Each structure stands twice: as structure tokens, then as C-alpha cells.
N, C-alpha and C positions, 0 to 999 in steps of 0.2 A: 310076829312079823310074817307077812306073806310076800311071795314074789309073783308079780303079775306080768304075763307075756302079752304083747300087743303085735298084731299084724297090721301094717299101715300101707296105705297108697297115698302118693302125693305128686302134684304137679310142681316141680321145683322152680318154675320160671321166675317167681318173684321173691325167692328166698336166698339167703346167703349160705345155703348148704344145710347139712344136718347139724353140725356141731356148733354149740354156743360161741359167738364171736363178741369181741368188745363193742362192736356196733353192727347194726343190721339185724333183721328178723331171721331166725333160724327155726327148723322144725323141732329140734331138741328143746330150744328155749320155749317155744309156744306150748309144747306138751307139758313141761315142768311147771309153767305158770298155770295151765289149766288144772293140773293135779293139785297144785296148792289151793286154788279156788275151790275145788271139790272136797279136799280132805283136810286142808290146813297144814299139810306136810311139805317141807322142802326136800324134794327128792332129786336124785340124779337118774335120768332115763338114758340107759345105755343102748345103742343101736348096733346092729350087725355090720353095718357099713357106713362109714362117714362120707356120704355123698357130698360132692362139691356144689357150690353155688350154681344153680341152673339145672342140675341133674334131677331126673325124676325117679320115682319108685313105683313099680307095680306090686312088689312085695318087699317091704322093709320090715325086719323083725326087731322089736325093742323090748326092754324089760325094766322094771323098777320095783323096789321094796316099799311096802306100805303096811301100816298098822291099822288101816281102815277096815271096818267091818261091813262096808257096803258090798252088796251082791255084785258079781262080775258083770251081769247084764246091765246093771244100773251105772256102773263105771263106764262101760262102753257107750251107752246112750248119752250120758252126761258129758263125756269128752267130745263126742261128735257134735253135741249141741253148742259147745263153747269154741271148738276149733274153727278156723276159716274153712270155706268150702273147698279149697284146693288141698286140704289134708283130711283123710278119712281113716278112722279106726275100722278095719274090716273084721277083725276078730280080737277077742280078749279072753284070757283064761289064766287060772292059777296054775303055777308049775312048781316043781321042786326047787329048793333053795340053791342047788348047785348048777342050775341052768344059767348059762351066759350067752347072750345073743351073738357075740363075736367068737369067743373061744370054744364054744360048743358046736359051732358050724363046721360041717365037713367040707363044704364048697359053697361058692357064691357064683351066680350067673348074671352077666351083664349083657344087654342088647344095645347096639348102636345102629341108628337108622340114617341112611343117606338118601337124598333124592337127586338122581343123576339125570337131569333134564333141564330144558330151558325155562319152563314155567312151573312153579310149585303151587298146589292148591292153597289158598289163603288159610284154610283151617288147619293145615299141617305144618305151616312154616315154622312154628315155635318148637316142633318136635323132630326136626330133621336138619342135617347139614346139607345145604343146597349147593351142588357142584354142577356147573353147566357143561364143562368140557368132558369129552368121552372118557370112560374108565374101562380099562382092560380087566375084566373079571378074572380071567385065568391067571393073569400076572399076580393079582391080589391074592388068589388062592395059593399059588406057588410060594409067594412071599410068606404067607401065614404059616406054612409048614415048618419053617425055622423057629417059630415061636412056641411050638408044641413041646410039652415035656417040662422037666425040672431044670431051671436055669437061674442064673444071676441076672435080674432084670434092671440093673442099674441104668442101662441105656434108655430105659423107658420109665424112669423114676422122675417124678416132678420135684421141683425145688420145695423145701419145707417138709419133706416126708420124714416122719419120726420113727420109721421102722428101723430096728436094729440090724435086721437081717434081710438083704434084698433078694434072697433066693425064694422063688415061688414055683408051683407046679401048675402049668396050664393043662387041664384035663382035655379040653375040646376048644376048637376055634373054627367056626364055620362062616363062610362068605356066601351069601345067597342073593339072587336077583329075582325080583317079582315085577310083573307087568301091570299090577294093580294093587291098591292098598285100600282097606276099608277104614272109614271114619264115621262113627255113629251109623246112620242109615244109608250113607253114600259110598259108592265105589269109585275111586279115582284111578284113572289109567295113567301110566307113565313108566319110568324106570326107577325102581326102588331097590336099594341094596341093604340087606340086613346082615350085620356082623354080630355073631353070638360068641361070647367068651366065657368059659367056665374054668375056675381055678380054685385052689384051696384057700387063697387069699390074694389080695392085690395091694400094690404100692400106690401111693399118691399119684393120681393122673395116669396110671399105668395103662388103663384101657384106652383113654383118649390119645395118649402118645403112640400106642400100637396102631390105632386106627389111622392117625395121621401119617404114620409110616407106610401102612398098606395102601393108603390113597396116593402117596407119592410113587409107589410101584405101579398102581393102576394108571397114573398119569404118564408113565414112562420115564420118570425122573430118576429112578434108581431101579436096578435089576433085582429080581427076586432073590438071586444069590447074594446080593449085597446085604440083605437083612440079616443073614447069618453073621456076616463080618460086623455089622453094627451091634448085634446082640453080644458077641464075644468081646467087643472093644470096651464095653462098660463105660461108654462116653455118650452122655445124653446129647451133646452137640451134633452127633452124627445121624441121630434119628430124625424122623420127620416132625412136623409142627404138631402142637397139641390140638386135637379136634375140638370144635365148640362143644361146650357142656350140653346144649339143648337137645342134642341127638342121642344122649345116653340115658338108659334106664336100668336100674337095679331090678332084674326080672324075678329072681328067686334066690332064697337062701336054703340050703339043704342041711339037715341035721341027722 
């Protein structure tokens, strides 16, 4: 028996997230079906992050066990031939049997993209949260400072979260503004805000709830100091709304 590690990219727009659901198409489900077609084995593909419906991945890491003797390059090519075009295996390799995509990870990094302008380029609309009212970048940065470090993030925990411990360590949280963004061969001008969060692990909807709260600070609906109160309250009702899934990307998993 061998353990195979995959590095994946996917556009999550049309999927019900990573994890297999009672209904709807998922990335995990499609991978498992393709592996069955290729090897005849019913396997469970474990991912580093259980991305929600509509969330994208620049680098998702997954692994599965197989008794197949197929060469690793053959497995990669065959999976890409069977998977839909919005899921791609970027790398595949054999790893030691104790490797676990989630438990072996030291940190995960997510990126959230906002377009803070009146008109959004049509090609970018499915990948950004479009906000037309002005956002105070400095207020958002000040608010983000309270979320750095090791805390109980219950106030930013989504319903249905199965984590036994809500304590997480946020290693870095950056809020940056750009006056242009690249898409394929084009450069689009405007006001783009990129929020990058790296932590040892994340609770369900944690990044999206943090982003929703930072946007409330940017809108002037809550003070940056209020974010510390919200964090310490451990009350989800006090935090901001859950940001739309379409602006969120799993950027990198570090081991």
C-alpha cells in the first residue's frame, strides 16, 4: 500500500465545497470517483482544508492510500484527463505513510479579495466581494491587530463547526490595497483590497467571518477597538456578517 500526495488547484464556483455532501458535486467526491475509475479502488481522499461551497484553491493538498502499481506520472495525467476543467492536479508524488494533509500541516494561508469600487470588471466578478461604499483601510488594519496571536475564536466560528477546540493561532493578518489587478493578459484599474490570513488552523467560516467584521470596521459601523471586545465575548452574534465565499482562496499549506 502506498500513500499518494496531490497538489490541486480549483475554481470552487460551481461546487458544494471540498467535502462529500449528501447532494451536490464536491471536489473530494469527484476525485474519489476518478480514482475508482482509474484503479478500481474505493478510497477516501483527505484534504488539508475543507473549503466551503464557492471557495477556490490555489494550492490544496490532499492524499489517499492505494495499492495500485501505476506510475505517479500516469496517475496525474489520468486524473487530469477525467476531472472537469475547473479542477487540476498540479503535482503528484509518493510520500511516507505517516504524512497527513491536515495534521502534518504547520500552517495554512488564505487570501480574500475585495473590489472597493463602483464597477467591477466582468471577468473578476466571480472572484471578489464587490463593495461600492468607501472603506477605511487604516480602520481595517487597526481592527485586524486584535485578531493576531493565539485566541479563542468562537466569535468568528460558523454554525456546524465540528472542531472540539476553538483556540487558534493567527500568525499573520495583512490588509493591502492595490490600484490595479491582473487577469490573464489584462490589467484592470480600480481599488482592490487583499486580506491575507495565515494560522495554524481555522474554524468553519473563520476567515469569512473575520473579513466580514473587518469590512464593518472599514465602513465605520464598528470601531477597531470594538473588535477586541467581540473576540473576547465569544459571541458570534456580535461579529460582522459572513463574507461571500467567492472572494476566498486557499493560497498555501505549509509543512
